[in-house]
N, CA, C and O atoms as CSV, one atom per row, in Angstrom:
chain,resi,resn,atom,element,x,y,z
A,1,TYR,N,N,117.265,195.820,100.379
A,1,TYR,CA,C,117.620,194.499,101.594
A,1,TYR,C,C,116.330,193.331,101.668
A,1,TYR,O,O,116.542,192.140,101.440
A,2,GLU,N,N,115.163,193.797,101.974
A,2,GLU,CA,C,114.277,192.932,101.865
A,2,GLU,C,C,113.628,191.782,101.298
A,2,GLU,O,O,113.045,190.833,101.821
A,3,LEU,N,N,113.925,192.166,99.826
A,3,LEU,CA,C,113.802,190.849,98.979
A,3,LEU,C,C,114.788,190.413,98.685
A,3,LEU,O,O,114.583,189.329,98.139
A,4,GLN,N,N,116.289,190.752,98.757
A,4,GLN,CA,C,116.988,189.862,99.128
A,4,GLN,C,C,117.115,188.405,100.164
A,4,GLN,O,O,117.288,187.201,99.972
A,5,GLU,N,N,116.851,189.622,101.747
A,5,GLU,CA,C,116.429,188.871,102.816
A,5,GLU,C,C,115.530,187.622,102.402
A,5,GLU,O,O,115.870,186.441,102.486
A,6,ALA,N,N,114.202,188.166,101.894
A,6,ALA,CA,C,113.487,186.779,101.593
A,6,ALA,C,C,113.787,186.145,100.692
A,6,ALA,O,O,113.155,185.088,100.710
A,7,VAL,N,N,114.839,186.265,99.372
A,7,VAL,CA,C,115.157,185.193,98.701
A,7,VAL,C,C,116.274,184.053,99.449
A,7,VAL,O,O,116.283,182.822,99.408
A,8,GLU,N,N,116.953,184.780,99.959
A,8,GLU,CA,C,117.814,183.717,101.015
A,8,GLU,C,C,117.034,183.374,101.994
A,8,GLU,O,O,117.714,182.515,102.555
A,9,VAL,N,N,115.798,183.490,102.739
A,9,VAL,CA,C,115.437,182.610,103.813
A,9,VAL,C,C,114.588,181.580,103.020
A,9,VAL,O,O,114.492,180.525,103.648
A,10,ALA,N,N,113.842,181.573,101.635
A,10,ALA,CA,C,113.298,180.952,100.899
A,10,ALA,C,C,114.382,179.728,100.419
A,10,ALA,O,O,113.938,178.581,100.358
A,11,ALA,N,N,115.621,179.951,100.124
A,11,ALA,CA,C,116.796,179.266,99.854
A,11,ALA,C,C,116.474,178.299,101.378
A,11,ALA,O,O,115.725,177.342,101.572
A,12,MET,N,N,117.306,178.967,102.188
A,12,MET,CA,C,117.604,178.212,103.296
A,12,MET,C,C,116.664,177.238,103.823
A,12,MET,O,O,116.924,176.225,104.472
A,13,VAL,N,N,115.172,177.830,103.337
A,13,VAL,CA,C,113.843,176.575,103.606
A,13,VAL,C,C,114.313,175.515,102.887
A,13,VAL,O,O,114.525,174.426,103.419
A,14,ASP,N,N,114.515,175.752,101.607
A,14,ASP,CA,C,114.508,174.917,100.804
A,14,ASP,C,C,115.560,173.650,101.061
A,14,ASP,O,O,115.397,172.440,100.909
A,15,LEU,N,N,116.729,174.443,101.522
A,15,LEU,CA,C,117.861,173.390,102.017
A,15,LEU,C,C,117.472,172.399,103.126
A,15,LEU,O,O,117.469,171.172,103.024
A,16,ALA,N,N,117.093,173.247,104.369
A,16,ALA,CA,C,116.756,172.492,105.209
A,16,ALA,C,C,115.851,171.439,104.509
A,16,ALA,O,O,116.620,170.498,104.311
A,17,GLU,N,N,114.731,171.126,104.070
A,17,GLU,CA,C,114.050,170.281,103.508
A,17,GLU,C,C,114.586,169.505,103.189
A,17,GLU,O,O,114.434,168.371,103.644
A,18,ALA,N,N,115.462,169.823,102.242
A,18,ALA,CA,C,116.367,168.484,101.316
A,18,ALA,C,C,117.173,167.842,102.098
A,18,ALA,O,O,117.401,166.639,101.972
A,19,THR,N,N,117.885,168.875,103.334
A,19,THR,CA,C,118.554,168.017,104.149
A,19,THR,C,C,117.784,166.783,105.344
A,19,THR,O,O,118.231,165.683,105.669
A,20,ILE,N,N,116.779,167.321,105.700
A,20,ILE,CA,C,115.639,166.492,106.537
A,20,ILE,C,C,115.456,165.593,105.638
A,20,ILE,O,O,115.945,164.505,105.941
A,21,LEU,N,N,114.817,165.653,104.423
A,21,LEU,CA,C,114.080,164.072,103.828
A,21,LEU,C,C,115.784,163.379,103.214
A,21,LEU,O,O,115.799,162.151,103.143
A,22,ALA,N,N,116.779,163.924,102.907
A,22,ALA,CA,C,117.776,162.868,102.766
A,22,ALA,C,C,118.118,162.426,104.070
A,22,ALA,O,O,118.096,161.198,104.160
A,23,ALA,N,N,118.427,163.026,105.109
A,23,ALA,CA,C,118.746,162.312,106.677
A,23,ALA,C,C,117.945,160.725,106.784
A,23,ALA,O,O,118.376,159.573,106.766
A,24,MET,N,N,116.437,161.386,106.912
A,24,MET,CA,C,115.247,160.408,106.918
A,24,MET,C,C,115.784,159.387,106.030
A,24,MET,O,O,116.304,158.510,106.720
A,25,GLU,N,N,115.872,159.141,104.810
A,25,GLU,CA,C,116.167,158.238,103.741
A,25,GLU,C,C,116.971,157.353,104.244
A,25,GLU,O,O,116.660,156.162,104.267
A,26,ARG,N,N,118.233,157.852,104.766
A,26,ARG,CA,C,119.396,157.242,104.869
A,26,ARG,C,C,119.207,156.184,106.468
A,26,ARG,O,O,118.936,156.507,107.624
A,27,LYS,N,N,119.474,154.980,105.880
A,27,LYS,CA,C,119.262,154.121,107.068
A,27,LYS,C,C,120.362,153.561,107.473
A,27,LYS,O,O,120.667,152.418,107.134
A,28,GLU,N,N,121.213,154.427,108.380
A,28,GLU,CA,C,122.813,154.253,108.770
A,28,GLU,C,C,123.220,155.612,109.177
A,28,GLU,O,O,122.997,156.770,108.825
A,29,SER,N,N,124.052,154.855,110.246
A,29,SER,CA,C,124.808,156.312,111.011
A,29,SER,C,C,126.194,156.425,110.009
A,29,SER,O,O,126.693,155.402,109.540
A,30,ARG,N,N,126.710,157.668,109.757
A,30,ARG,CA,C,128.006,157.718,109.274
A,30,ARG,C,C,128.479,158.938,109.438
A,30,ARG,O,O,127.832,159.800,108.843
A,31,GLY,N,N,129.705,159.428,110.256
A,31,GLY,CA,C,130.160,160.447,110.375
A,31,GLY,C,C,129.490,161.299,111.254
A,31,GLY,O,O,129.378,160.811,112.379
A,32,HIS,N,N,128.880,162.702,111.078
A,32,HIS,CA,C,128.339,163.269,111.655
A,32,HIS,C,C,126.737,163.247,111.519
A,32,HIS,O,O,125.863,164.014,111.921
A,33,HIS,N,N,126.713,161.973,110.737
A,33,HIS,CA,C,124.943,161.745,110.551
A,33,HIS,C,C,124.875,160.450,111.469
A,33,HIS,O,O,125.295,159.321,111.215
A,34,PHE,N,N,124.344,160.841,112.406
A,34,PHE,CA,C,123.885,159.603,113.104
A,34,PHE,C,C,122.469,159.521,113.785
A,34,PHE,O,O,121.816,160.468,114.222
A,35,ARG,N,N,122.153,158.266,113.782
A,35,ARG,CA,C,120.730,157.709,113.860
A,35,ARG,C,C,120.456,156.818,115.069
A,35,ARG,O,O,120.758,155.625,115.066
A,36,ALA,N,N,119.948,157.356,115.974
A,36,ALA,CA,C,119.864,156.165,117.389
A,36,ALA,C,C,119.117,154.796,116.506
A,36,ALA,O,O,119.427,153.615,116.664
A,37,ASP,N,N,118.568,155.074,116.010
A,37,ASP,CA,C,117.477,153.604,115.389
A,37,ASP,C,C,118.566,152.785,114.377
A,37,ASP,O,O,118.370,151.605,114.084
A,38,TYR,N,N,119.615,153.468,113.929
A,38,TYR,CA,C,120.460,152.715,112.894
A,38,TYR,C,C,122.020,153.326,113.028
A,38,TYR,O,O,122.561,154.134,112.274
A,39,PRO,N,N,122.540,152.713,114.168
A,39,PRO,CA,C,123.701,153.048,114.772
A,39,PRO,C,C,124.816,153.034,114.044
A,39,PRO,O,O,125.717,153.867,114.151
A,40,GLU,N,N,124.800,152.011,113.210
A,40,GLU,CA,C,125.877,151.487,112.829
A,40,GLU,C,C,125.942,151.509,111.375
A,40,GLU,O,O,125.029,151.091,110.663
A,41,PRO,N,N,127.090,152.028,110.923
A,41,PRO,CA,C,127.602,152.077,109.125
A,41,PRO,C,C,127.442,150.931,108.595
A,41,PRO,O,O,127.619,149.924,109.280
A,42,ARG,N,N,127.039,150.838,107.137
A,42,ARG,CA,C,126.622,149.488,106.388
A,42,ARG,C,C,126.961,150.180,105.058
A,42,ARG,O,O,126.652,151.292,104.631
A,43,ASP,N,N,127.743,149.109,104.498
A,43,ASP,CA,C,128.353,149.059,103.712
A,43,ASP,C,C,127.419,149.295,102.008
A,43,ASP,O,O,127.983,149.679,100.983
A,44,GLU,N,N,126.105,148.987,102.103
A,44,GLU,CA,C,125.511,148.944,101.156
A,44,GLU,C,C,124.872,150.621,101.136
A,44,GLU,O,O,124.147,150.958,100.200
A,45,TRP,N,N,125.171,151.473,102.104
A,45,TRP,CA,C,124.671,152.849,101.770
A,45,TRP,C,C,126.058,153.780,101.470
A,45,TRP,O,O,126.212,155.001,101.496
A,46,ARG,N,N,126.839,152.862,101.225
A,46,ARG,CA,C,128.477,153.537,100.860
A,46,ARG,C,C,127.977,154.074,99.359
A,46,ARG,O,O,128.340,153.569,98.296
A,47,GLN,N,N,127.131,155.125,99.490
A,47,GLN,CA,C,126.725,155.707,98.304
A,47,GLN,C,C,126.333,157.475,98.459
A,47,GLN,O,O,126.243,157.987,99.575
A,48,HIS,N,N,126.159,158.144,97.389
A,48,HIS,CA,C,125.980,159.800,97.288
A,48,HIS,C,C,124.418,159.814,97.383
A,48,HIS,O,O,123.804,159.148,96.549
A,49,THR,N,N,123.712,160.528,98.347
A,49,THR,CA,C,122.231,160.864,98.553
A,49,THR,C,C,122.405,162.306,97.463
A,49,THR,O,O,123.324,163.118,97.346
A,50,ILE,N,N,121.025,162.167,96.745
A,50,ILE,CA,C,121.281,163.298,95.780
A,50,ILE,C,C,119.828,163.998,96.061
A,50,ILE,O,O,118.888,163.220,95.900
A,51,ALA,N,N,119.498,165.250,96.431
A,51,ALA,CA,C,118.337,165.705,96.111
A,51,ALA,C,C,118.328,166.534,95.215
A,51,ALA,O,O,119.239,167.228,94.763
A,52,THR,N,N,117.063,166.442,94.904
A,52,THR,CA,C,116.329,167.710,93.471
A,52,THR,C,C,115.509,167.851,93.897
A,52,THR,O,O,114.974,167.104,94.715
A,53,LYS,N,N,114.834,169.604,93.192
A,53,LYS,CA,C,113.940,169.847,93.753
A,53,LYS,C,C,112.891,170.506,92.333
A,53,LYS,O,O,113.366,171.217,91.448
A,54,ASP,N,N,111.742,170.169,92.379
A,54,ASP,CA,C,111.074,171.009,90.989
A,54,ASP,C,C,109.586,171.198,91.556
A,54,ASP,O,O,109.500,171.170,92.784
A,55,ALA,N,N,108.551,171.363,90.921
A,55,ALA,CA,C,107.184,172.372,91.312
A,55,ALA,C,C,106.707,171.292,92.347
A,55,ALA,O,O,106.069,171.574,93.361
A,56,GLY,N,N,107.105,169.962,91.964
A,56,GLY,CA,C,106.097,169.097,93.046
A,56,GLY,C,C,107.044,168.783,94.329
A,56,GLY,O,O,106.457,168.106,95.173
A,57,GLY,N,N,107.998,169.030,94.565
A,57,GLY,CA,C,108.969,169.220,95.821
A,57,GLY,C,C,110.337,168.703,95.862
A,57,GLY,O,O,111.036,168.638,94.850
A,58,VAL,N,N,110.808,168.254,97.273
A,58,VAL,CA,C,112.005,167.695,96.575
A,58,VAL,C,C,111.756,166.188,96.764
A,58,VAL,O,O,110.864,165.717,97.469
A,59,THR,N,N,112.891,165.309,95.858
A,59,THR,CA,C,113.276,164.221,95.672
A,59,THR,C,C,113.998,163.769,96.007
A,59,THR,O,O,115.021,164.272,95.543
A,60,ILE,N,N,114.245,162.820,96.775
A,60,ILE,CA,C,115.592,162.002,97.112
A,60,ILE,C,C,115.887,160.456,95.968
A,60,ILE,O,O,115.092,159.541,95.750
A,61,SER,N,N,117.239,160.633,95.441
A,61,SER,CA,C,117.733,159.338,95.043
A,61,SER,C,C,119.079,159.505,95.723
A,61,SER,O,O,119.538,160.163,96.657
A,62,THR,N,N,119.651,158.311,94.536
A,62,THR,CA,C,121.285,158.151,95.392
A,62,THR,C,C,121.775,157.961,94.009
A,62,THR,O,O,121.090,158.016,92.988
A,63,ALA,N,N,123.370,157.673,94.123
A,63,ALA,CA,C,123.912,157.492,92.966
A,63,ALA,C,C,125.572,156.562,93.305
A,63,ALA,O,O,126.269,157.340,93.956
A,64,PRO,N,N,126.144,155.559,93.125
A,64,PRO,CA,C,127.108,154.827,93.471
A,64,PRO,C,C,128.042,155.796,93.736
A,64,PRO,O,O,128.020,156.937,93.274
A,65,VAL,N,N,129.163,155.170,94.756
A,65,VAL,CA,C,130.186,155.991,95.009
A,65,VAL,C,C,131.206,155.412,93.754
A,65,VAL,O,O,131.081,154.297,93.247
A,66,VAL,N,N,132.079,156.266,93.432
A,66,VAL,CA,C,133.059,155.407,92.046
A,66,VAL,C,C,134.323,155.941,92.396
A,66,VAL,O,O,134.606,157.128,92.233
A,67,ARG,N,N,135.150,155.027,92.912
A,67,ARG,CA,C,136.638,155.002,93.421
A,67,ARG,C,C,137.529,155.028,92.204
A,67,ARG,O,O,137.328,154.514,91.104
A,68,SER,N,N,138.708,155.838,92.695
A,68,SER,CA,C,139.939,155.724,91.721
A,68,SER,C,C,140.437,154.537,91.956
A,68,SER,O,O,139.941,153.816,92.821
A,69,GLU,N,N,141.372,154.205,91.303
A,69,GLU,CA,C,142.699,153.304,91.847
A,69,GLU,C,C,143.159,153.366,92.923
A,69,GLU,O,O,143.455,154.509,93.271
A,70,GLY,N,N,143.333,152.654,93.561
A,70,GLY,CA,C,144.125,152.963,95.120
A,70,GLY,C,C,143.481,153.710,95.910
A,70,GLY,O,O,144.062,154.557,96.588
A,71,GLN,N,N,142.170,153.522,95.955
A,71,GLN,CA,C,141.314,154.596,96.877
A,71,GLN,C,C,140.419,153.584,98.183
A,71,GLN,O,O,139.591,152.884,97.599
A,72,ALA,N,N,140.396,153.441,99.098
A,72,ALA,CA,C,139.996,152.261,100.172
A,72,ALA,C,C,138.538,152.584,99.888
A,72,ALA,O,O,137.645,151.960,100.461
C-alpha cells in the first residue's frame, strides 16, 4: 500500500500545482473561482483553461468555448 499511497500523493501534488497556476492565470472571478483583485467576470475570459504537464513542469493555455446553436 505504501507505493500506491506515494503515487496518489504525487498525483495530488501535480493536480494542486496545476489548479493553483490556472487560478493565477485567470484574471477574473467566475463561479467558485473568486479573486479579490478581479471581482467581476469578463467576457474575454469566457474560455477553457488547459493545464498540461511535461518534464519541464506545468504549462497553462486556453481554448475558446464552442457553443451549440441555442446555447447562451
